[in-house]
Residue frames as a rotation matrix with the C-alpha (Angstrom) as fourth column:
MET 1
-0.878 0.431 0.207 -8.16
-0.433 -0.532 -0.727 -37.24
-0.203 -0.729 0.654 -15.89
ALA 2
-0.719 0.664 0.205 -11.54
0.642 0.748 -0.168 -39.03
-0.265 0.011 -0.964 -15.38
ILE 3
-0.779 0.571 0.259 -14.65
-0.226 -0.642 0.733 -37.72
0.585 0.513 0.629 -17.16
VAL 4
-0.839 0.543 -0.043 -17.55
0.172 0.189 -0.967 -37.23
-0.517 -0.818 -0.252 -14.83
VAL 5
-0.679 0.705 0.205 -21.00
0.285 -0.004 0.959 -37.81
0.677 0.709 -0.198 -16.36
PRO 6
-0.773 0.416 0.479 -23.62
-0.632 -0.579 -0.516 -35.78
0.062 -0.701 0.710 -14.57
ASP 7
-0.838 0.544 0.039 -26.41
0.504 0.799 -0.328 -37.77
-0.209 -0.255 -0.944 -13.03
LEU 8
-0.798 0.582 0.154 -29.59
-0.346 -0.653 0.674 -36.75
0.493 0.485 0.722 -14.87
GLY 9
-0.597 0.592 0.541 -31.72
-0.553 0.185 -0.813 -38.91
-0.581 -0.784 0.217 -12.68
THR 10
-0.878 0.320 0.356 -34.45
0.442 0.827 0.347 -41.34
-0.184 0.462 -0.868 -13.68
GLY 11
0.006 0.974 -0.227 -37.30
0.729 -0.160 -0.665 -38.88
-0.684 -0.162 -0.711 -13.62
VAL 12
-0.607 -0.265 -0.749 -36.20
-0.221 -0.849 0.479 -36.68
-0.763 0.457 0.457 -16.45
ASP 13
0.420 0.817 0.396 -38.93
0.366 0.247 -0.897 -36.29
-0.831 0.521 -0.195 -19.11
LEU 14
-0.644 -0.765 0.022 -37.35
0.265 -0.196 0.944 -36.23
-0.717 0.614 0.329 -22.56
SER 15
-0.013 0.711 0.703 -40.63
0.997 0.066 -0.048 -35.54
-0.080 0.700 -0.710 -24.46
PRO 16
-0.604 -0.206 0.770 -41.07
0.424 -0.901 0.091 -32.05
0.675 0.381 0.631 -25.95
ALA 17
-0.793 0.302 -0.530 -42.37
0.407 -0.385 -0.828 -29.57
-0.454 -0.872 0.182 -23.47
ARG 18
0.230 0.958 0.171 -45.83
0.892 -0.137 -0.431 -28.10
-0.389 0.252 -0.886 -23.93
GLY 19
0.874 0.163 -0.457 -45.68
0.003 -0.944 -0.331 -25.26
-0.486 0.288 -0.825 -26.41
SER 20
-0.127 -0.991 0.039 -42.39
0.026 0.036 0.999 -26.44
-0.992 0.128 0.021 -27.83
ARG 21
0.540 0.258 -0.801 -41.72
-0.709 -0.375 -0.598 -25.65
-0.455 0.891 -0.019 -31.50
ILE 22
-0.619 -0.782 0.075 -39.61
-0.642 0.558 0.526 -28.76
-0.453 0.277 -0.847 -32.07
THR 23
0.523 0.786 -0.330 -41.15
-0.829 0.380 -0.409 -30.99
-0.196 0.488 0.851 -34.82
PRO 24
0.417 -0.367 0.832 -40.33
0.044 0.922 0.384 -34.64
-0.908 -0.124 0.401 -35.52
ALA 25
-0.586 -0.721 -0.369 -37.95
-0.412 -0.127 0.902 -35.36
-0.698 0.681 -0.222 -38.36
ASP 26
0.498 0.738 -0.456 -39.62
-0.754 0.107 -0.649 -35.93
-0.430 0.666 0.609 -41.78
THR 27
-0.435 -0.686 0.583 -38.70
-0.360 0.726 0.586 -39.48
-0.825 0.045 -0.563 -42.77
TYR 28
0.579 0.719 0.384 -41.09
0.116 0.394 -0.912 -39.87
-0.807 0.573 0.145 -45.83
ALA 29
-0.568 -0.811 0.139 -39.15
0.188 0.036 0.981 -40.75
-0.801 0.584 0.132 -48.94
ARG 30
0.413 0.745 -0.524 -40.79
-0.339 -0.409 -0.847 -38.89
-0.845 0.527 0.084 -51.81
PRO 31
0.444 -0.242 0.863 -40.45
0.736 0.647 -0.198 -40.37
-0.510 0.723 0.465 -55.33
ALA 32
-0.514 -0.731 -0.448 -38.00
0.252 -0.628 0.736 -38.67
-0.820 0.265 0.507 -57.52
ILE 33
0.530 0.644 -0.552 -39.36
-0.316 -0.454 -0.833 -36.56
-0.787 0.616 -0.036 -60.35
PRO 34
0.387 -0.408 0.827 -38.45
0.734 0.679 -0.009 -38.30
-0.558 0.611 0.562 -63.59
GLY 35
0.038 -0.490 -0.871 -35.96
-0.322 -0.831 0.454 -36.43
-0.946 0.263 -0.189 -65.63
PRO 36
0.404 0.097 -0.910 -35.16
-0.906 -0.095 -0.413 -36.58
-0.126 0.991 0.049 -69.33
ALA 37
-0.633 -0.719 -0.286 -32.92
-0.743 0.668 -0.036 -39.61
0.217 0.190 -0.958 -68.88
ASP 38
-0.694 0.443 0.568 -35.64
-0.121 0.706 -0.698 -41.57
-0.710 -0.553 -0.436 -67.07
THR 39
0.348 0.872 -0.344 -38.19
-0.499 -0.138 -0.855 -40.76
-0.793 0.470 0.387 -69.81
SER 40
0.055 -0.432 -0.900 -35.82
-0.986 0.119 -0.117 -41.97
0.158 0.894 -0.419 -72.50
ILE 41
-0.901 -0.399 0.172 -35.30
-0.430 0.876 -0.220 -45.27
-0.063 -0.272 -0.960 -70.70
GLY 42
-0.305 0.879 0.367 -39.06
-0.122 0.346 -0.930 -45.77
-0.944 -0.329 0.002 -70.36
ASP 43
0.473 0.458 -0.753 -39.62
-0.768 -0.206 -0.607 -45.09
-0.433 0.865 0.254 -74.05
ALA 44
-0.363 -0.709 -0.604 -36.86
-0.891 0.455 0.001 -47.50
0.274 0.539 -0.797 -74.99
LEU 45
-0.874 0.078 0.480 -38.35
-0.191 0.854 -0.485 -50.23
-0.447 -0.515 -0.731 -72.83
GLY 46
0.123 0.992 -0.025 -41.76
-0.312 0.014 -0.950 -49.66
-0.942 0.125 0.312 -74.42
VAL 47
0.333 -0.083 -0.939 -40.33
-0.943 -0.053 -0.330 -49.93
-0.022 0.995 -0.096 -77.93
LEU 48
-0.734 -0.670 -0.115 -38.43
-0.664 0.743 -0.090 -53.07
0.146 0.010 -0.989 -76.94
GLY 49
-0.554 0.609 0.567 -41.63
-0.137 0.606 -0.784 -54.63
-0.821 -0.512 -0.252 -75.58
GLN 50
0.463 0.750 -0.471 -43.47
-0.584 -0.142 -0.800 -53.87
-0.667 0.646 0.372 -78.81
LYS 51
-0.019 -0.567 -0.824 -40.69
-0.965 0.226 -0.133 -55.41
0.261 0.792 -0.551 -80.88
MET 52
-0.892 -0.301 0.336 -40.67
-0.406 0.861 -0.307 -58.53
-0.197 -0.410 -0.891 -78.72
ASN 53
-0.098 0.943 0.319 -44.44
-0.160 0.301 -0.940 -58.87
-0.982 -0.143 0.121 -79.12
SER 54
0.483 0.246 -0.840 -44.09
-0.821 -0.207 -0.533 -58.37
-0.305 0.947 0.102 -82.87
VAL 55
-0.510 -0.750 -0.421 -41.42
-0.825 0.565 -0.006 -61.06
0.243 0.344 -0.907 -83.09
ALA 56
-0.781 0.272 0.562 -43.57
-0.153 0.788 -0.596 -63.47
-0.605 -0.552 -0.574 -81.07
THR 57
0.288 0.943 -0.166 -46.56
-0.368 -0.052 -0.929 -62.74
-0.884 0.328 0.332 -83.33
ASP 58
0.209 -0.296 -0.932 -44.48
-0.977 -0.016 -0.214 -63.30
0.049 0.955 -0.292 -86.46
GLU 59
-0.826 -0.564 0.015 -43.21
-0.562 0.820 -0.103 -66.62
0.046 -0.093 -0.995 -85.14
THR 60
-0.426 0.762 0.488 -46.75
-0.081 0.505 -0.859 -67.70
-0.901 -0.406 -0.154 -84.28
ASN 61
0.485 0.633 -0.603 -48.00
-0.628 -0.227 -0.744 -66.75
-0.608 0.740 0.288 -87.74
LYS 62
-0.218 -0.655 -0.723 -45.15
-0.950 0.312 0.003 -68.65
0.224 0.688 -0.690 -89.38
GLU 63
-0.914 -0.107 0.392 -45.99
-0.257 0.900 -0.352 -71.73
-0.315 -0.423 -0.850 -87.34
ILE 64
0.023 0.992 0.127 -49.66
-0.192 0.129 -0.973 -71.45
-0.981 -0.002 0.193 -88.25
GLU 65
0.410 0.084 -0.908 -48.76
-0.891 -0.173 -0.419 -71.19
-0.192 0.981 0.004 -91.95
ARG 66
-0.664 -0.699 -0.265 -46.52
-0.728 0.685 0.017 -74.24
0.170 0.204 -0.964 -91.66
GLN 67
-0.701 0.477 0.531 -49.34
-0.037 0.719 -0.694 -76.18
-0.712 -0.506 -0.486 -90.03
LYS 68
0.322 0.859 -0.397 -51.78
-0.496 -0.205 -0.844 -75.06
-0.807 0.469 0.360 -92.73
MET 69
-0.065 -0.434 -0.898 -49.44
-0.992 0.125 0.011 -76.38
0.107 0.892 -0.439 -95.42
ASN 70
-0.902 -0.327 -0.282 -49.55
-0.290 0.943 -0.166 -79.80
0.320 -0.068 -0.945 -93.74
ALA 71
-0.444 0.785 0.431 -53.23
-0.784 -0.108 -0.611 -79.63
-0.434 -0.609 0.664 -92.73
ASP 72
0.415 0.638 -0.648 -54.45
-0.874 0.477 -0.089 -82.06
0.252 0.604 0.756 -95.40
LEU 73
-0.313 -0.602 -0.735 -51.84
-0.241 0.799 -0.551 -84.59
0.919 0.005 -0.395 -94.32
TYR 74
-0.924 0.060 0.378 -52.99
-0.376 0.042 -0.926 -84.19
-0.071 -0.997 -0.016 -90.71
ALA 75
-0.047 0.999 0.001 -56.61
-0.952 -0.045 -0.303 -84.62
-0.303 -0.015 0.953 -91.85
SER 76
0.244 0.086 -0.966 -55.81
-0.629 0.772 -0.091 -87.83
0.738 0.630 0.243 -93.72
THR 77
-0.749 -0.587 -0.308 -54.07
-0.109 0.567 -0.816 -89.20
0.654 -0.578 -0.489 -90.63
VAL 78
-0.748 0.532 0.396 -57.02
-0.555 -0.175 -0.813 -88.31
-0.363 -0.829 0.426 -88.42
ALA 79
0.199 0.854 -0.480 -59.53
-0.977 0.210 -0.032 -89.81
0.074 0.475 0.877 -90.88
SER 80
-0.088 -0.315 -0.945 -57.59
-0.315 0.909 -0.274 -93.09
0.945 0.274 -0.179 -90.87
ALA 81
-0.957 -0.282 0.069 -57.48
-0.135 0.222 -0.966 -93.08
0.257 -0.933 -0.251 -87.08
ALA 82
-0.368 0.901 0.231 -61.26
-0.834 -0.210 -0.510 -92.57
-0.411 -0.381 0.829 -86.89
THR 83
0.298 0.445 -0.845 -61.85
-0.808 0.589 0.025 -95.37
0.509 0.675 0.534 -89.40
ALA 84
-0.466 -0.570 -0.677 -59.63
-0.091 0.792 -0.604 -97.69
0.880 -0.219 -0.421 -87.38
ASN 85
-0.974 0.166 0.153 -61.67
-0.164 -0.055 -0.985 -96.73
-0.155 -0.985 0.080 -84.30
ASN 86
-0.517 0.810 0.277 -64.85
0.796 0.574 -0.193 -98.23
-0.315 0.121 -0.941 -85.80
GLY 87
-0.191 0.413 0.891 -65.61
0.714 -0.565 0.415 -94.93
0.674 0.715 -0.187 -87.52
SER 88
0.755 0.486 -0.441 -65.67
0.650 -0.460 0.605 -93.04
0.091 -0.743 -0.663 -84.22
PHE 89
0.030 -0.713 0.700 -63.85
0.333 -0.653 -0.680 -89.68
0.942 0.254 0.218 -84.02
THR 90
0.623 0.079 -0.778 -62.42
0.776 -0.182 0.603 -88.28
-0.094 -0.980 -0.175 -80.78
PRO 91
0.975 -0.194 0.106 -60.80
-0.172 -0.967 -0.188 -84.83
0.139 0.165 -0.976 -80.28
ASP 92
0.462 -0.862 0.207 -57.53
-0.339 0.044 0.940 -86.33
-0.819 -0.504 -0.272 -79.03
MET 93
0.404 -0.302 0.864 -56.96
0.791 0.590 -0.163 -87.65
-0.460 0.749 0.477 -82.56
VAL 94
0.612 -0.148 0.777 -56.32
0.460 -0.732 -0.502 -84.00
0.643 0.665 -0.379 -83.51
ASN 95
0.757 -0.271 0.595 -55.02
-0.560 -0.737 0.377 -82.54
0.337 -0.619 -0.710 -80.25
ARG 96
0.748 -0.559 -0.356 -51.82
0.573 0.816 -0.076 -84.57
0.333 -0.148 0.931 -80.27
PRO 97
0.725 -0.507 -0.466 -48.90
0.167 -0.528 0.833 -83.31
-0.668 -0.682 -0.298 -78.15
GLU 98
-0.234 -0.905 0.354 -46.44
0.637 0.133 0.759 -83.86
-0.734 0.403 0.546 -81.00
TRP 99
-0.070 0.275 0.959 -48.50
0.940 -0.303 0.155 -81.71
0.333 0.913 -0.237 -83.38
LYS 100
-0.439 -0.027 -0.898 -49.39
0.622 -0.731 -0.281 -78.77
-0.649 -0.682 0.338 -81.11
LEU 101
-0.431 0.340 0.836 -51.88
0.816 -0.249 0.522 -77.49
0.386 0.907 -0.170 -83.65
HIS 102
-0.978 0.208 0.015 -53.19
-0.204 -0.939 -0.278 -73.95
-0.043 -0.275 0.961 -83.45
PRO 103
-0.435 0.877 0.205 -56.95
0.088 0.268 -0.959 -73.98
-0.896 -0.399 -0.193 -82.64
GLN 104
0.237 0.525 -0.817 -57.82
-0.772 -0.408 -0.486 -72.68
-0.589 0.746 0.309 -86.12
VAL 105
-0.422 -0.480 -0.769 -55.76
-0.851 0.502 0.154 -75.39
0.312 0.720 -0.620 -87.79
ALA 106
-0.953 0.087 0.289 -57.12
-0.078 0.854 -0.515 -78.06
-0.292 -0.513 -0.807 -85.45
ALA 107
-0.055 0.996 -0.067 -60.68
-0.260 -0.079 -0.962 -77.09
-0.964 -0.036 0.263 -86.37
TYR 108
0.211 0.073 -0.975 -59.87
-0.968 -0.124 -0.219 -77.27
-0.137 0.990 0.045 -90.08
VAL 109
-0.761 -0.569 -0.311 -58.15
-0.599 0.801 -0.001 -80.66
0.250 0.186 -0.950 -89.71
SER 110
-0.712 0.561 0.423 -61.15
-0.022 0.584 -0.811 -82.05
-0.702 -0.587 -0.403 -87.81
GLN 111
0.259 0.873 -0.413 -63.58
-0.502 -0.244 -0.830 -80.84
-0.825 0.422 0.375 -90.46
GLN 112
0.030 -0.305 -0.952 -61.52
-0.991 0.116 -0.068 -82.14
0.131 0.945 -0.299 -93.37
ALA 113
-0.939 -0.308 0.153 -61.18
-0.334 0.922 -0.195 -85.54
-0.081 -0.235 -0.969 -91.70
GLY 114
-0.278 0.927 0.252 -64.98
-0.033 0.253 -0.967 -85.60
-0.960 -0.277 -0.040 -91.53
VAL 115
0.312 0.342 -0.886 -65.20
-0.849 -0.319 -0.422 -84.71
-0.427 0.884 0.191 -95.22
ILE 116
-0.551 -0.627 -0.551 -62.92
-0.801 0.583 0.136 -87.64
0.236 0.516 -0.823 -96.10
ASN 117
-0.958 0.172 0.230 -64.82
0.049 0.887 -0.459 -90.19
-0.283 -0.429 -0.858 -94.05
GLY 118
-0.129 0.970 -0.206 -68.19
-0.297 -0.236 -0.925 -88.75
-0.946 -0.058 0.319 -95.04
ARG 119
-0.108 0.041 -0.993 -67.49
-0.993 -0.055 0.105 -89.43
-0.050 0.998 0.047 -98.72
THR 120
-0.861 -0.287 -0.420 -66.91
-0.328 0.944 0.027 -93.10
0.388 0.161 -0.907 -98.01
ALA 121
-0.840 0.539 0.064 -69.84
0.212 0.434 -0.876 -93.44
-0.500 -0.722 -0.479 -95.63
ALA 122
-0.363 0.754 -0.547 -72.33
-0.718 -0.601 -0.352 -91.63
-0.594 0.265 0.759 -97.87
GLN 123
-0.420 0.183 -0.889 -72.49
-0.760 0.465 0.455 -94.43
0.496 0.866 -0.057 -100.41
GLN 124
-0.859 0.080 -0.505 -73.11
0.277 0.903 -0.328 -97.01
0.430 -0.422 -0.798 -97.69
ILE 125
-0.767 0.581 -0.273 -75.67
0.110 -0.300 -0.948 -94.89
-0.633 -0.756 0.166 -95.85
LEU 126
-0.310 0.677 -0.668 -77.67
-0.852 -0.510 -0.121 -93.89
-0.422 0.531 0.735 -98.93
GLY 127
-0.592 0.046 0.805 -77.59
0.129 0.991 0.038 -97.28
-0.796 0.127 -0.592 -100.62
GLU 128
-0.861 0.368 0.350 -80.28
0.412 0.103 0.905 -98.00
0.298 0.924 -0.240 -103.21
PRO 129
-0.766 0.619 0.172 -83.39
-0.642 -0.724 -0.253 -95.79
-0.032 -0.304 0.952 -103.12
PRO 130
-0.651 0.614 0.446 -86.66
0.287 0.743 -0.605 -97.54
-0.703 -0.266 -0.660 -102.24
PRO 131
-0.461 0.527 0.714 -89.64
0.872 0.121 0.474 -97.57
0.163 0.841 -0.515 -104.63
GLU 132
0.562 0.742 -0.365 -91.35
0.796 -0.605 -0.004 -94.69
-0.224 -0.288 -0.931 -102.84
ALA 133
0.023 -0.633 -0.774 -88.28
0.114 -0.768 0.631 -92.51
-0.993 -0.103 0.054 -103.47
LEU 134
-0.880 -0.325 0.347 -88.52
0.337 0.090 0.937 -93.36
-0.336 0.941 0.030 -107.16
ALA 135
-0.197 0.921 0.336 -92.23
0.979 0.200 0.026 -92.69
-0.043 0.334 -0.941 -107.33
SER 136
0.722 0.533 0.442 -92.36
0.531 -0.836 0.141 -89.00
0.444 0.133 -0.886 -106.40
PRO 137
-0.133 -0.769 0.625 -90.24
0.002 -0.631 -0.776 -86.01
0.991 -0.102 0.086 -105.31
GLU 138
0.374 0.339 0.863 -91.98
-0.826 -0.302 0.476 -86.10
0.422 -0.891 0.167 -101.91
GLY 139
0.999 -0.014 -0.046 -91.00
0.031 0.929 0.370 -89.73
0.038 -0.371 0.928 -101.41
ALA 140
0.312 -0.947 0.078 -87.41
0.590 0.129 -0.797 -88.94
0.745 0.295 0.598 -102.38
ALA 141
-0.057 -0.303 0.951 -87.27
-0.439 -0.848 -0.297 -86.01
0.897 -0.434 -0.085 -99.93
GLN 142
0.726 0.386 0.570 -88.54
-0.677 0.251 0.692 -88.16
0.124 -0.888 0.443 -97.05
TRP 143
0.883 -0.433 -0.180 -86.04
0.419 0.901 -0.112 -90.88
0.211 0.024 0.977 -97.84
VAL 144
0.033 -0.915 0.401 -83.10
0.378 -0.360 -0.853 -88.43
0.925 0.180 0.334 -97.94
GLN 145
0.208 0.107 0.972 -84.21
-0.705 -0.673 0.225 -86.78
0.679 -0.732 -0.064 -94.70
ALA 146
0.968 0.153 0.200 -84.14
-0.248 0.712 0.657 -90.14
-0.042 -0.685 0.727 -92.92
LYS 147
0.589 -0.808 -0.015 -80.68
0.696 0.517 -0.499 -90.81
0.410 0.284 0.867 -94.34
ARG 148
0.069 -0.534 0.843 -79.44
-0.169 -0.839 -0.518 -87.43
0.983 -0.106 -0.148 -93.10
ALA 149
0.594 0.220 0.773 -80.43
-0.779 -0.082 0.622 -88.33
0.201 -0.972 0.122 -89.53
GLU 150
0.965 -0.260 0.031 -78.70
0.251 0.952 0.178 -91.68
-0.076 -0.164 0.984 -89.90
ALA 151
0.331 -0.887 0.321 -75.53
0.549 -0.095 -0.830 -90.00
0.767 0.451 0.456 -91.15
LEU 152
0.209 -0.216 0.954 -75.47
-0.565 -0.823 -0.062 -87.44
0.798 -0.526 -0.294 -88.33
LYS 153
0.859 0.133 0.494 -75.68
-0.492 0.484 0.724 -90.23
-0.143 -0.865 0.481 -85.78
ALA 154
0.806 -0.588 0.070 -72.88
0.581 0.763 -0.284 -92.12
0.114 0.270 0.956 -87.54
SER 155
0.256 -0.731 0.633 -70.67
0.175 -0.609 -0.774 -89.01
0.951 0.309 -0.028 -87.46
GLY 156
-0.351 -0.359 -0.865 -70.87
0.880 0.190 -0.436 -88.84
0.321 -0.914 0.249 -83.67
ASN 157
0.635 0.657 0.405 -72.44
0.525 -0.753 0.397 -85.35
0.566 -0.040 -0.823 -83.76
VAL 158
0.259 -0.659 -0.706 -69.19
0.796 -0.269 0.543 -83.69
-0.548 -0.702 0.454 -82.64
PRO 159
0.683 0.039 -0.730 -67.98
-0.159 -0.967 -0.201 -80.18
-0.713 0.254 -0.653 -83.56
PHE 160
0.025 -0.671 -0.741 -66.15
-0.860 -0.392 0.327 -79.64
-0.510 0.629 -0.587 -86.86
TYR 161
-0.890 -0.378 0.256 -65.74
-0.223 0.849 0.480 -83.34
-0.398 0.370 -0.839 -87.70
SER 162
-0.284 0.870 0.403 -69.48
0.639 0.485 -0.597 -83.90
-0.715 0.088 -0.693 -88.04
ALA 163
0.384 0.394 -0.835 -69.82
-0.279 -0.812 -0.512 -80.69
-0.880 0.430 -0.202 -90.06
GLY 164
-0.415 -0.621 -0.665 -67.37
-0.851 0.007 0.524 -82.02
-0.321 0.784 -0.531 -92.63
TYR 165
-0.874 0.138 0.465 -68.93
0.151 0.988 -0.008 -85.48
-0.461 0.064 -0.885 -92.51
MET 166
0.067 0.997 0.034 -72.40
0.500 -0.004 -0.866 -84.10
-0.863 0.075 -0.499 -93.20
GLN 167
0.079 -0.121 -0.990 -71.04
-0.654 -0.756 0.041 -81.86
-0.753 0.644 -0.139 -95.94
SER 168
-0.856 -0.442 -0.269 -70.03
-0.498 0.560 0.662 -84.95
-0.142 0.701 -0.699 -97.91
VAL 169
-0.683 0.666 0.300 -73.28
0.554 0.740 -0.381 -86.75
-0.476 -0.094 -0.875 -97.16
GLU 170
0.181 0.766 -0.617 -75.33
0.047 -0.634 -0.772 -83.72
-0.982 0.111 -0.151 -98.24
ALA 171
-0.298 -0.364 -0.882 -73.43
-0.833 -0.353 0.427 -83.51
-0.467 0.862 -0.197 -101.53
ALA 172
-0.997 -0.078 -0.001 -74.06
-0.070 0.901 0.429 -87.19
-0.033 0.428 -0.903 -102.22
ALA 173
-0.400 0.916 0.017 -77.73
0.589 0.271 -0.761 -86.90
-0.702 -0.295 -0.648 -101.19
ASN 174
0.135 0.431 -0.892 -78.31
-0.380 -0.809 -0.449 -83.89
-0.915 0.399 0.054 -103.45
ALA 175
-0.644 -0.421 -0.639 -76.70
-0.750 0.182 0.636 -85.73
-0.151 0.889 -0.433 -106.35
ARG 176
-0.920 0.337 0.201 -78.94
0.332 0.941 -0.059 -88.72
-0.209 0.013 -0.978 -105.63
ILE 177
-0.059 0.938 -0.342 -82.06
0.294 -0.311 -0.904 -86.52
-0.954 -0.154 -0.257 -105.59
GLN 178
-0.062 -0.026 -0.998 -81.09
-0.791 -0.609 0.065 -85.02
-0.609 0.793 0.017 -108.95
GLY 179
-0.924 -0.316 -0.216 -80.59
-0.383 0.746 0.545 -88.52
-0.011 0.586 -0.810 -110.29
LEU 180
-0.624 0.764 0.167 -84.03
0.570 0.591 -0.571 -89.57
-0.535 -0.261 -0.804 -109.08
ASP 181
0.121 0.648 -0.752 -85.59
-0.194 -0.728 -0.658 -86.48
-0.974 0.225 0.038 -110.66
SER 182
-0.409 -0.352 -0.842 -83.89
-0.877 -0.105 0.470 -87.29
-0.254 0.930 -0.266 -113.97
PHE 183
-0.984 0.062 0.168 -85.05
0.082 0.990 0.115 -90.89
-0.159 0.127 -0.979 -113.67
ARG 184
-0.214 0.976 -0.039 -88.68
0.490 0.073 -0.868 -89.84
-0.845 -0.205 -0.494 -113.22
GLN 185
0.124 0.235 -0.964 -88.50
-0.564 -0.782 -0.263 -87.30
-0.816 0.577 0.035 -116.04
GLU 186
-0.747 -0.447 -0.492 -87.06
-0.659 0.395 0.640 -89.88
-0.092 0.802 -0.590 -118.41
ASN 187
-0.807 0.517 0.285 -89.82
0.438 0.848 -0.298 -92.31
-0.396 -0.115 -0.911 -117.48
VAL 188
0.113 0.878 -0.465 -92.45
0.145 -0.478 -0.866 -89.68
-0.983 0.031 -0.181 -118.19
ARG 189
-0.142 -0.239 -0.961 -90.80
-0.832 -0.497 0.247 -88.87
-0.536 0.834 -0.128 -121.52
GLN 190
-0.964 -0.257 -0.068 -90.67
-0.257 0.829 0.497 -92.52
-0.071 0.496 -0.865 -122.50
LEU 191
-0.490 0.855 0.168 -94.29
0.589 0.467 -0.660 -93.04
-0.643 -0.225 -0.732 -121.54
THR 192
0.188 0.540 -0.820 -95.29
-0.253 -0.780 -0.572 -89.94
-0.949 0.315 -0.010 -123.46
MET 193
-0.468 -0.447 -0.762 -93.39
-0.841 -0.038 0.539 -91.01
-0.270 0.894 -0.358 -126.56
THR 194
-0.964 0.145 0.222 -94.89
0.173 0.978 0.113 -94.50
-0.201 0.148 -0.968 -126.34
GLY 195
-0.142 0.980 -0.139 -98.37
0.469 -0.057 -0.882 -93.03
-0.872 -0.190 -0.451 -126.09
MET 196
0.135 0.159 -0.978 -97.80
-0.605 -0.769 -0.209 -90.67
-0.785 0.620 -0.007 -129.01
ARG 197
-0.803 -0.452 -0.387 -96.43
-0.584 0.473 0.659 -93.45
-0.115 0.756 -0.645 -131.19
SER 198
-0.746 0.601 0.288 -99.44
0.502 0.790 -0.351 -95.53
-0.438 -0.117 -0.891 -130.31
GLY 199
0.134 0.819 -0.558 -101.70
0.082 -0.570 -0.817 -92.66
-0.988 0.064 -0.144 -131.32
VAL 200
-0.222 -0.292 -0.930 -99.95
-0.864 -0.384 0.326 -92.29
-0.452 0.876 -0.167 -134.66
TYR 201
-0.984 -0.166 0.060 -100.19
-0.130 0.913 0.386 -96.01
-0.119 0.372 -0.920 -135.28
ASN 202
-0.372 0.921 0.117 -103.90
0.592 0.332 -0.735 -95.98
-0.715 -0.204 -0.668 -134.51
ALA 203
0.179 0.423 -0.888 -104.37
-0.363 -0.811 -0.460 -92.98
-0.915 0.404 0.008 -136.78
MET 204
-0.611 -0.480 -0.629 -102.59
-0.761 0.139 0.634 -94.72
-0.217 0.866 -0.450 -139.62
GLN 205
-0.908 0.319 0.272 -104.76
0.326 0.945 -0.019 -97.76
-0.263 0.071 -0.962 -139.16
THR 206
-0.036 0.973 -0.227 -107.87
0.515 -0.176 -0.839 -95.57
-0.857 -0.147 -0.494 -139.29
SER 207
0.537 0.276 -0.797 -106.99
-0.300 -0.820 -0.487 -92.99
-0.788 0.501 -0.358 -141.98
GLY 208
0.882 -0.266 0.389 -104.56
0.471 0.498 -0.728 -94.89
0.000 0.826 0.564 -144.15
PRO 209
0.023 -0.997 -0.075 -101.03
0.977 0.006 0.212 -93.93
-0.211 -0.078 0.974 -145.16
ASN 210
-0.378 -0.148 0.914 -101.97
0.544 -0.834 0.090 -90.50
0.749 0.531 0.396 -146.55
LEU 211
-0.178 0.290 -0.940 -102.22
0.964 -0.142 -0.226 -88.72
-0.200 -0.946 -0.254 -143.20
GLN 212
-0.924 -0.196 -0.329 -102.00
0.159 -0.978 0.137 -85.27
-0.349 0.075 0.934 -144.75
ALA 213
-0.706 0.708 0.029 -105.34
-0.136 -0.175 0.975 -85.89
0.695 0.684 0.220 -146.43
SER 214
-0.512 0.516 -0.687 -106.93
0.832 0.495 -0.249 -86.64
0.212 -0.699 -0.683 -143.08
THR 215
-0.145 0.564 0.813 -109.83
0.033 -0.819 0.573 -84.41
0.989 0.110 0.100 -142.20
ASN 216
0.703 0.331 -0.630 -109.50
0.590 0.224 0.776 -85.26
0.398 -0.917 -0.038 -138.53
PRO 217
0.528 -0.525 0.667 -107.80
-0.420 -0.844 -0.333 -82.26
0.738 -0.104 -0.667 -136.84
GLN 218
0.729 -0.242 0.640 -106.93
-0.596 0.235 0.768 -84.38
-0.337 -0.941 0.027 -133.80
VAL 219
0.739 -0.472 0.480 -105.10
0.549 0.836 -0.022 -86.96
-0.391 0.280 0.877 -135.92
ALA 220
0.565 -0.536 0.627 -103.31
0.438 -0.449 -0.779 -84.26
0.699 0.715 -0.019 -137.91
GLY 221
0.641 -0.293 0.709 -102.32
-0.629 -0.731 0.265 -82.49
0.441 -0.616 -0.653 -134.70
GLU 222
0.797 -0.335 0.502 -100.94
-0.187 0.654 0.733 -85.66
-0.574 -0.678 0.459 -133.17
VAL 223
0.634 -0.579 0.513 -98.85
0.773 0.500 -0.390 -86.37
-0.031 0.644 0.764 -136.24
TYR 224
0.561 -0.410 0.719 -97.55
0.101 -0.828 -0.552 -82.79
0.822 0.382 -0.423 -136.42
ASN 225
0.711 -0.262 0.653 -96.58
-0.696 -0.400 0.597 -82.63
0.104 -0.878 -0.466 -132.76
TRP 226
0.767 -0.428 0.478 -94.82
0.157 0.848 0.507 -85.96
-0.622 -0.313 0.717 -132.95
């Protein structure tokens, strides 16, 4: 038997009638309230993340320690490279892809390379002191100050490397100043002794060999002090 579908027509309004209590379906998907199982999973993931970070930190620290153990060898290599480059240092001598140095280690290597090359350069830069440096402490200070400026220029005035370079130059300059001070003091002592001996000789010529019988307090004083 055929099913007859009633003709509803084309003018039927399917919208809710005015005053109708029919409400649209609620399609908002509300988040589920976490239960005990969800909380446990979150805690486990947090602990796992902390452990992974700790492992990564430990590996980084181990690599840094390994690099520190070889830092002096790196520094010697860099110092040789700078010397071969007409004494000019460049950061890429330290930041080599095959080394992958930690920034702290790279800074140390750069500075130590400067220390090595500064020791060699200090003797050439300082050279022999001029007469004015021998004559007075002020002359020595001016001479060393000029040499410091010369050394800083020779170092390239770059971070870390120049600091190590100047550290060596400063040590050599301070030693040189102390040497000049000792030189002047010895000269003064020798001149003083020569003068005192001359005074004794003159006193002997004037008073005779029996100086103790001298009635000249100045002569007696000179002999006693000498």
